[in-house]
LUMGUZA-405579 format. One line per field, with one value per residue (C-alpha): chain; residue number from 0; x, y, z. Coordinates in nm, 3 decimals. Each point is the difference from the previous one (the first is absolute). Layout:
BEGIN
cadena c(A/...) .
num c(NUM/...) .
east c(X/...) .
north c(Y/...) .
up c(Z/...) .
END
This chain:
BEGIN
cadena c(A/A/A/A/A/A/A/A/A/A/A/A/A/A/A/A/A/A/A/A/A/A/A/A/A/A/A/A/A/A/A/A/A/A/A/A/A/A/A/A/A/A/A/A/A/A/A/A/A/A/A/A/A/A/A/A/A/A/A/A/A/A/A/A/A/A/A/A/A/A/A/A/A/A/A/A/A/A/A/A/A/A/A/A/A/A/A/A/A/A/A/A/A/A/A/A/A/A/A/A/A/A/A/A/A/A/A/A/A/A/A/A/A/A/A/A/A/A/A/A/A/A/A/A/A/A/A/A/A/A/A/A/A/A/A/A/A/A/A/A/A/A/A/A/A/A/A/A/A/A/A/A/A/A/A/A/A/A/A/A/A/A/A/A/A/A/A/A/A/A/A/A/A/A/A/A/A/A/A/A/A/A/A/A/A/A/A/A/A/A/A/A/A/A/A/A/A/A/A/A/A/A/A/A/A/A/A/A/A/A/A/A/A/A/A/A/A/A/A/A/A/A/A/A/A/A/A/A/A/A/A/A/A/A/A/A/A/A/A/A/A/A/A/A/A/A/A/A/A/A/A/A/A/A/A/A/A/A/A/A/A/A/A/A/A/A/A/A/A/A/A/A/A/A/A) .
num c(0/1/2/3/4/5/6/7/8/9/10/11/12/13/14/15/16/17/18/19/20/21/22/23/24/25/26/27/28/29/30/31/32/33/34/35/36/37/38/39/40/41/42/43/44/45/46/47/48/49/50/51/52/53/54/55/56/57/58/59/60/61/62/63/64/65/66/67/68/69/70/71/72/73/74/75/76/77/78/79/80/81/82/83/84/85/86/87/88/89/90/91/92/93/94/95/96/97/98/99/100/101/102/103/104/105/106/107/108/109/110/111/112/113/114/115/116/117/118/119/120/121/122/123/124/125/126/127/128/129/130/131/132/133/134/135/136/137/138/139/140/141/142/143/144/145/146/147/148/149/150/151/152/153/154/155/156/157/158/159/160/161/162/163/164/165/166/167/168/169/170/171/172/173/174/175/176/177/178/179/180/181/182/183/184/185/186/187/188/189/190/191/192/193/194/195/196/197/198/199/200/201/202/203/204/205/206/207/208/209/210/211/212/213/214/215/216/217/218/219/220/221/222/223/224/225/226/227/228/229/230/231/232/233/234/235/236/237/238/239/240/241/242/243/244/245/246/247/248/249/250/251/252/253/254/255/256/257/258/259/260/261/262/263/264/265/266/267/268/269/270/271/272/273/274) .
east c(16.961/-0.020/-0.197/-0.154/0.054/0.219/-0.145/-0.091/0.165/-0.152/0.164/-0.133/-0.103/-0.010/-0.185/0.202/0.287/0.093/0.122/0.267/-0.026/0.344/-0.070/0.299/-0.189/0.301/-0.024/-0.338/0.201/0.131/-0.355/-0.061/0.062/0.319/-0.014/-0.232/-0.356/-0.236/-0.115/-0.253/0.060/-0.313/0.009/-0.325/-0.063/-0.272/-0.151/-0.325/-0.140/0.066/0.263/0.085/0.266/0.148/0.307/0.134/0.345/0.117/0.337/0.172/0.276/0.232/0.263/-0.001/0.015/-0.267/-0.027/-0.006/0.086/0.023/-0.340/-0.033/-0.127/-0.370/-0.081/-0.327/-0.069/-0.224/-0.352/-0.190/-0.195/0.176/0.012/-0.088/0.248/-0.006/0.211/0.157/-0.031/0.278/-0.038/0.147/-0.184/0.087/-0.175/-0.290/0.023/0.281/0.179/0.336/0.115/0.207/-0.072/-0.261/0.208/-0.049/0.248/0.179/0.069/-0.038/-0.237/0.135/-0.208/0.057/-0.170/0.140/0.093/-0.019/0.254/0.016/-0.013/-0.037/-0.189/-0.021/-0.317/-0.233/-0.153/-0.361/-0.050/0.198/0.254/0.163/0.028/-0.369/-0.111/0.206/-0.126/-0.371/0.046/0.169/-0.204/-0.323/0.026/0.193/0.243/0.263/0.256/0.223/0.255/0.128/-0.293/0.084/-0.246/0.080/-0.212/0.284/0.246/-0.263/0.054/-0.311/-0.063/-0.284/-0.082/-0.109/-0.257/-0.040/-0.298/0.043/-0.274/-0.375/-0.102/-0.019/0.263/-0.012/0.322/0.132/0.327/0.115/0.317/0.221/-0.118/-0.374/-0.075/-0.224/-0.155/-0.303/-0.262/0.217/-0.194/0.144/-0.242/0.086/0.262/0.086/0.271/-0.022/0.278/-0.064/0.187/0.157/-0.046/-0.320/0.225/0.087/-0.221/-0.106/0.276/0.272/0.272/0.180/-0.015/0.250/-0.072/-0.118/-0.329/-0.190/-0.262/-0.274/-0.248/-0.296/0.182/0.347/0.095/0.305/0.150/0.275/0.128/0.042/0.201/-0.103/-0.049/-0.271/-0.111/-0.008/-0.034/0.053/0.373/0.135/0.354/-0.016/-0.225/0.067/-0.163/-0.121/0.080/-0.271/0.021/0.164/-0.158/0.272/0.262/0.323/0.219/0.037/0.195/0.312/-0.139/-0.319/0.197/0.215/-0.310/-0.154/0.317/0.030/-0.370/0.030/0.308/-0.183/-0.311/0.208/0.134/-0.339/0.097/-0.268/-0.368) .
north c(1.349/0.224/-0.038/0.214/-0.263/-0.285/-0.346/-0.020/-0.252/-0.202/-0.064/-0.262/0.119/-0.313/0.017/0.123/0.169/0.360/0.065/0.238/0.083/0.127/0.067/0.152/0.313/0.147/-0.290/0.127/0.251/-0.290/-0.059/0.367/0.154/0.207/-0.088/0.294/0.041/0.044/-0.334/-0.097/-0.312/-0.165/-0.262/-0.173/-0.262/-0.264/-0.265/-0.196/0.163/0.360/0.267/0.079/0.269/0.208/0.222/0.231/0.146/0.242/-0.038/0.233/-0.122/0.201/-0.145/-0.335/0.135/0.033/0.357/0.057/-0.207/-0.377/-0.166/-0.194/-0.360/-0.054/-0.179/-0.184/-0.069/-0.304/0.096/-0.309/-0.208/-0.316/-0.262/0.244/0.053/0.256/0.145/0.327/0.143/0.237/0.200/0.298/0.229/0.318/0.317/0.099/-0.347/0.129/-0.271/0.049/-0.361/-0.167/-0.336/-0.100/-0.282/-0.076/0.158/-0.299/0.004/-0.207/0.057/-0.049/-0.154/0.023/-0.018/0.018/-0.345/-0.158/-0.070/0.266/-0.109/0.154/-0.092/0.107/0.144/-0.098/0.164/0.106/-0.088/-0.042/-0.247/-0.148/-0.360/-0.002/0.141/-0.262/-0.277/0.070/0.048/-0.341/-0.206/0.197/-0.020/0.153/-0.253/0.055/-0.242/-0.030/-0.282/0.020/-0.047/-0.160/-0.034/-0.184/-0.011/-0.120/0.269/0.274/0.059/0.160/0.145/0.192/0.154/0.363/0.076/0.370/0.090/0.372/-0.013/0.059/-0.358/-0.286/-0.268/-0.379/-0.198/-0.342/-0.160/-0.347/-0.195/-0.226/-0.304/0.059/0.222/0.304/0.305/0.083/0.272/0.297/0.325/0.350/0.298/0.311/0.238/-0.257/-0.236/-0.355/-0.201/-0.372/-0.243/-0.303/-0.200/-0.127/-0.215/-0.215/-0.288/-0.042/-0.258/0.177/0.207/0.144/0.051/0.127/0.057/0.222/0.184/0.144/0.276/0.064/0.286/0.134/0.329/0.142/0.029/0.115/-0.274/-0.032/-0.302/0.075/-0.219/0.036/-0.170/-0.264/0.069/0.379/0.094/0.363/-0.074/0.016/-0.102/0.037/0.158/-0.100/0.048/-0.300/-0.075/0.019/-0.270/0.178/-0.013/0.162/-0.208/-0.069/-0.059/0.222/-0.014/0.217/0.253/0.052/0.029/0.271/0.194/-0.017/0.131/0.286/0.085/0.017/0.218/0.243/0.008/0.083/0.302/0.112/-0.069/-0.262/0.023) .
up c(13.832/0.308/0.321/0.273/0.271/0.120/0.064/0.373/0.230/0.285/0.337/0.239/0.349/0.218/0.329/0.297/-0.186/-0.081/-0.354/-0.132/-0.371/-0.096/-0.368/-0.187/-0.102/-0.184/-0.247/-0.123/-0.204/-0.211/-0.129/-0.086/-0.340/0.041/0.371/0.072/0.124/0.293/0.140/0.268/0.207/0.140/0.277/0.092/0.270/-0.052/0.226/0.004/-0.311/0.102/-0.053/0.360/-0.056/-0.281/-0.022/-0.271/-0.062/-0.269/-0.174/-0.246/-0.233/-0.222/-0.233/0.173/0.355/0.269/0.126/0.376/0.305/-0.019/0.020/0.328/-0.012/0.056/0.327/0.058/0.366/0.009/0.102/-0.114/0.251/0.117/-0.276/-0.280/-0.284/-0.278/-0.277/-0.114/-0.350/-0.111/-0.321/-0.186/-0.242/-0.184/0.109/-0.230/-0.164/-0.222/-0.208/0.173/0.037/-0.271/0.167/0.256/0.148/0.371/0.240/0.164/0.373/0.317/0.289/0.352/0.280/0.373/0.338/0.353/0.123/-0.349/-0.272/-0.272/-0.364/-0.343/-0.314/-0.360/-0.149/-0.282/-0.307/0.049/-0.368/-0.324/0.143/-0.314/0.133/0.099/-0.336/-0.186/0.229/-0.044/-0.376/-0.021/0.248/0.045/0.379/0.289/0.152/0.273/0.137/0.306/0.038/0.359/0.240/0.334/0.289/0.323/0.315/0.227/-0.114/-0.015/-0.373/-0.143/-0.344/-0.161/-0.336/-0.002/-0.271/-0.084/-0.218/-0.086/-0.263/0.006/-0.081/0.256/-0.038/0.037/0.029/0.093/0.107/-0.110/0.080/-0.208/0.200/-0.029/0.297/-0.037/0.164/-0.217/0.020/0.099/-0.038/0.011/-0.011/-0.205/0.146/0.265/0.123/0.128/0.170/-0.061/0.227/-0.169/0.321/-0.162/-0.224/0.304/0.099/0.364/0.054/-0.201/0.161/-0.303/-0.375/-0.254/-0.366/-0.281/-0.038/-0.292/0.022/-0.251/0.004/-0.196/-0.055/0.045/0.366/0.195/0.215/0.261/0.193/0.371/0.239/0.363/0.333/-0.025/0.358/-0.061/-0.370/0.100/0.045/-0.356/-0.097/-0.380/-0.264/-0.364/-0.339/-0.198/-0.362/-0.270/-0.264/-0.290/-0.342/-0.208/-0.187/0.188/-0.308/-0.308/-0.323/0.028/-0.252/0.206/0.325/-0.160/-0.120/0.349/0.165/-0.248/0.042/0.380/-0.030/-0.231/0.227/0.309/-0.184/-0.128/-0.362/-0.057/0.095) .
END
């Protein structure tokens, strides 16, 4: 099977931070048949239900090499109003919709975040769609479920934590958070093409100073989530930005004969010998 596109990726754009997308453009050639073709890279910025910016870059590849000067990283200078977050969609497509790609696998890379006077950090990106663990999960359980095992919030030590929900789809989303000891944050709503940052401070009672534990997230549709550690007094000061882990629906143990077939099949697919 051949493709005219690669699966787009999503980068979080938290409020108050600039973002550098340093995608390894040369690696796009690895997805192309014979490493050759003319490819358009599209970068779109979304917030509060709207596409607020769009950029396009042309790339030409021949025999596994990109022609021309090295492609500079894309830099997004935060222009959102205070407290508003968004997301970035990065995609690659062949010119004239030609089936030039031997695989449409997502191009893996990290996004880098910085702002004067704040700690810099980086984060991985997410599939816009077709993430294998999510497909297997919903097929097995019939519902989207995320988990995160290392939540720690503490009023005295100024340890805050939030979950970023990115809804890059055209359908409204409802979600909820529950804890291993019975706590919950219900009724989370994320409009289409929007991002919401939900503080976990709501898990603390009025007389509680700290909580440590595990959380589980359920949603009415697939959603992209990140766990963000930050100052509780000022959530705009972020120290860490991590992906969550979808509950996996695929088997974790195989007979040796099946494991061998899977390894051989992946090897053949990487070399374009198996559709």
